[in-house]
N, CA and C of each residue as an Amber inpcrd file, in Angstrom:
protein
   225
 -13.1520000  38.7050000  23.9550000 -12.5090000  37.8760000  22.9280000
 -11.0990000  38.6300000  22.5430000  -9.9970000  37.9690000  22.6970000
  -8.6600000  38.6790000  22.3540000  -8.6260000  38.8090000  20.8630000
  -7.6640000  39.5320000  20.3400000  -7.3070000  39.8510000  18.9190000
  -6.8520000  38.7700000  18.1690000  -6.2180000  37.7330000  18.9680000
  -5.5270000  36.7140000  18.4530000  -6.3530000  35.4360000  18.1200000
  -7.5810000  35.4290000  18.7040000  -8.5900000  34.3200000  18.5770000
  -9.4890000  34.7240000  17.4020000  -9.5910000  33.8730000  16.4280000
 -10.7140000  34.2170000  15.4420000 -11.9570000  34.0250000  15.9490000
 -12.9010000  34.7740000  15.2180000 -14.4110000  34.4360000  15.6970000
 -14.7260000  33.0860000  15.2090000 -15.9560000  32.5480000  15.8780000
 -16.5110000  31.2030000  15.5110000 -16.7530000  31.1200000  14.1530000
 -17.5340000  32.1860000  13.6520000 -17.9500000  32.0220000  12.3540000
 -16.8400000  31.8790000  11.3650000 -15.7090000  32.6910000  11.5640000
 -14.3890000  32.6260000  10.7690000 -13.7950000  31.1670000  10.8630000
 -13.9120000  30.5080000  11.8750000 -13.3320000  29.2210000  11.9490000
 -14.2840000  28.1890000  11.2080000 -15.5500000  28.4100000  11.3180000
 -16.4180000  27.4610000  10.3560000 -16.0840000  27.8170000   8.9240000
 -15.9860000  29.0480000   8.5970000 -15.7970000  29.1550000   7.0820000
 -14.3260000  28.7900000   6.7520000 -13.5340000  28.7970000   7.6400000
 -11.9850000  28.3160000   7.4190000 -12.0610000  26.7280000   7.1870000
 -12.9140000  26.1620000   8.1470000 -13.0630000  24.7690000   7.9350000
 -13.6580000  24.1170000   6.5050000 -14.6990000  24.9830000   6.1560000
 -15.4940000  24.6660000   5.2140000 -14.4160000  24.7900000   3.8010000
 -13.7040000  25.8130000   3.7160000 -12.8490000  26.1850000   2.7040000
 -11.8230000  24.9890000   2.6260000 -11.2100000  24.6900000   3.9840000
 -10.2490000  23.5660000   3.8180000 -10.9950000  22.2650000   3.3340000
 -12.0930000  21.9260000   3.6040000 -12.8040000  20.6320000   3.3990000
 -12.9580000  20.6850000   1.6910000 -13.2860000  22.0130000   1.2280000
 -13.6340000  22.1240000  -0.2110000 -12.3480000  21.9380000  -1.1220000
 -11.3950000  22.5040000  -0.4680000  -9.9390000  22.5620000  -1.0190000
  -9.5320000  21.0000000  -1.1690000  -9.6820000  20.2230000   0.0160000
  -9.3630000  18.8090000   0.1440000 -10.0490000  18.0260000  -0.8980000
 -11.2940000  18.0540000  -0.9750000 -12.2350000  17.4790000  -1.9380000
 -11.7370000  17.6600000  -3.3010000 -11.3730000  18.9690000  -3.7860000
 -11.0190000  19.3080000  -5.0030000  -9.6890000  18.5360000  -5.2750000
  -8.7420000  18.6090000  -4.1820000  -7.4690000  17.9600000  -4.6140000
  -7.7150000  16.3120000  -4.6270000  -8.5240000  15.6690000  -4.1280000
  -8.8020000  14.4020000  -4.1410000  -9.3770000  14.0550000  -5.5260000
 -10.2970000  14.7590000  -5.9060000 -11.0150000  14.7370000  -7.3240000
  -9.8420000  14.7920000  -8.3950000  -8.8990000  15.8100000  -8.1860000
  -7.9480000  15.9080000  -9.2210000  -6.8610000  14.6780000  -9.2450000
  -6.5750000  14.2060000  -8.0740000  -5.7010000  12.9310000  -8.0280000
  -6.4390000  11.6490000  -8.4350000  -7.7880000  11.6570000  -8.3270000
  -8.4430000  10.4700000  -8.6910000  -8.6350000  10.4240000 -10.1860000
  -8.8450000  11.5430000 -10.6930000  -9.0480000  11.8330000 -12.1730000
  -7.5280000  11.3170000 -12.8790000  -6.3880000  11.4150000 -12.1550000
  -5.0450000  10.8460000 -12.8500000  -5.0270000   9.4270000 -12.7320000
  -5.7790000   8.7150000 -11.9660000  -5.5640000   7.2140000 -11.9290000
  -5.8290000   6.5140000 -13.3330000  -4.8750000   5.6470000 -13.5350000
  -5.1170000   4.9310000 -14.7460000  -5.1020000   3.4670000 -14.5650000
  -6.2650000   2.6460000 -14.9670000  -6.2280000   1.4620000 -14.7110000
  -5.2250000   0.6380000 -15.6210000  -4.6560000  -0.5330000 -15.2010000
  -3.7210000  -1.4300000 -16.0940000  -4.6960000  -2.0830000 -17.0880000
  -3.9610000  -2.1790000 -18.1950000  -4.7880000  -2.9940000 -19.3590000
  -4.7480000  -4.3180000 -18.9880000  -5.5220000  -5.1060000 -19.5700000
  -5.6260000  -6.5950000 -19.4830000  -4.2550000  -7.1510000 -19.6300000
  -3.6480000  -6.7000000 -20.5250000  -2.2540000  -7.5700000 -20.9530000
  -1.3380000  -7.2210000 -19.7490000  -1.2810000  -5.9540000 -19.1520000
  -0.2940000  -5.4920000 -18.0830000  -0.9140000  -6.3340000 -16.8270000
  -2.1110000  -6.4870000 -16.5790000  -2.5080000  -7.1320000 -15.4370000
  -2.1910000  -8.5910000 -15.5720000  -2.2200000  -9.2850000 -16.7230000
  -1.7760000 -10.7110000 -16.8630000  -0.2510000 -10.8690000 -16.6340000
   0.4700000  -9.9650000 -17.1910000   1.7760000 -10.2020000 -17.0800000
   2.3230000  -9.9150000 -15.6500000   1.8400000  -8.9050000 -14.8520000
   2.0050000  -8.6730000 -13.5530000   1.5780000 -10.0920000 -12.6550000
   0.4390000 -10.5210000 -13.1310000  -0.0230000 -11.8400000 -12.4240000
   0.9820000 -12.9110000 -12.6750000   1.4440000 -13.0190000 -13.7920000
   2.4140000 -14.2280000 -14.1980000   3.7620000 -13.9560000 -13.2500000
   4.2510000 -12.7500000 -13.2830000   5.3800000 -12.4070000 -12.5100000
   5.2790000 -12.8200000 -10.9590000   4.0060000 -12.4780000 -10.5180000
   3.7130000 -12.6720000  -9.0520000   3.7310000 -14.3370000  -8.8670000
   3.1570000 -15.1840000  -9.7340000   3.0150000 -16.5290000  -9.4900000
   4.3760000 -17.1180000  -9.7160000   5.1990000 -16.7050000 -10.6820000
   6.5570000 -17.3420000 -10.8340000   7.4410000 -17.0680000  -9.6050000
   7.2660000 -15.5390000  -9.1360000   8.0120000 -15.4770000  -7.9640000
   7.7000000 -16.0870000  -6.6320000   6.3880000 -16.3340000  -6.5220000
   5.7950000 -17.1560000  -5.4080000   6.2840000 -18.5450000  -5.4380000
   6.4440000 -19.1960000  -6.7150000   6.8130000 -20.4420000  -6.8250000
   8.3220000 -20.4250000  -6.5650000   9.1920000 -19.5630000  -7.0750000
  10.6440000 -19.5810000  -6.6530000  10.7790000 -19.4440000  -5.1820000
  10.0950000 -18.6040000  -4.5010000  10.1850000 -18.2740000  -2.9570000
   9.8530000 -19.6200000  -2.2970000   8.8010000 -20.5460000  -2.9030000
   8.4040000 -21.6320000  -2.1370000   9.4760000 -22.5350000  -2.1920000
  10.2500000 -22.7780000  -3.4020000  11.3490000 -23.5350000  -3.6670000
  12.4530000 -23.1690000  -2.5880000  12.8110000 -21.9760000  -2.4190000
  13.7660000 -21.4430000  -1.6710000  13.4590000 -21.9010000  -0.1260000
  11.9730000 -21.6240000   0.3210000  11.9070000 -21.9540000   1.6570000
  11.8810000 -23.5510000   1.8090000  11.5180000 -24.0130000   0.8890000
  11.4120000 -25.8570000   0.9150000  12.9720000 -26.1780000   1.2490000
  13.8940000 -25.4000000   0.5000000  15.3220000 -25.9210000   0.7050000
  15.9430000 -25.5130000   1.9390000  15.5210000 -24.2930000   2.2680000
  15.9580000 -23.7250000   3.7840000  15.3830000 -24.6940000   4.7380000
  13.9560000 -25.0110000   4.6230000  13.4490000 -26.0320000   5.5440000
  14.0350000 -27.1890000   5.7050000  14.2410000 -27.7830000   4.5990000
  14.8380000 -29.1870000   4.5770000  16.3150000 -29.2800000   5.1360000
  17.1460000 -28.2020000   4.7160000  18.4390000 -27.9460000   5.3420000
  18.5150000 -27.8010000   6.8310000  17.6540000 -27.0060000   7.4370000
  17.5510000 -26.8900000   8.7910000  17.0380000 -28.3490000   9.5110000
  16.0650000 -29.0640000   8.9540000  15.6970000 -30.2480000   9.2730000
  16.8790000 -31.2920000   9.3890000  17.5590000 -31.1490000   8.2420000
  18.6730000 -32.1710000   8.2790000  19.6940000 -31.7590000   9.3780000
  19.9760000 -30.5080000   9.6690000  20.9310000 -29.9860000  10.5430000
  20.5090000 -30.4130000  11.9620000  19.1700000 -30.2810000  12.1470000
  18.7350000 -30.6420000  13.5460000  18.7240000 -32.1700000  13.6850000
  18.3240000 -32.8050000  12.8020000  18.1720000 -34.3710000  12.9540000
  19.7340000 -34.8430000  13.1660000  20.7490000 -34.2010000  12.4690000
  22.0960000 -34.6780000  12.6330000  22.5470000 -34.4880000  14.0400000
  22.2150000 -33.3960000  14.4460000  22.4480000 -32.9610000  15.7850000
  21.8550000 -33.8850000  16.9000000  20.5100000 -34.1530000  16.6250000
  19.8430000 -34.7920000  17.6530000  19.9790000 -36.4200000  17.6330000
  20.3810000 -36.7450000  16.4340000  20.8210000 -38.1730000  16.2870000
  19.9360000 -38.9300000  15.5170000
């Protein structure tokens, strides 16, 4: 075994230490998660619904415009 290659036992310890560090970091990040309040969730839902409605109107307008143009060209 050369001097540059770590021993197998050392690699296992290193892997275990990295896994422990990863789990500790995950726990720390998960503890910082804050769920939105009912009010915030309601407002966000309302905004999404309004934007979906506006986009549907826009796409309807674009679709009808393209339809009109194609029908005008085709006769």
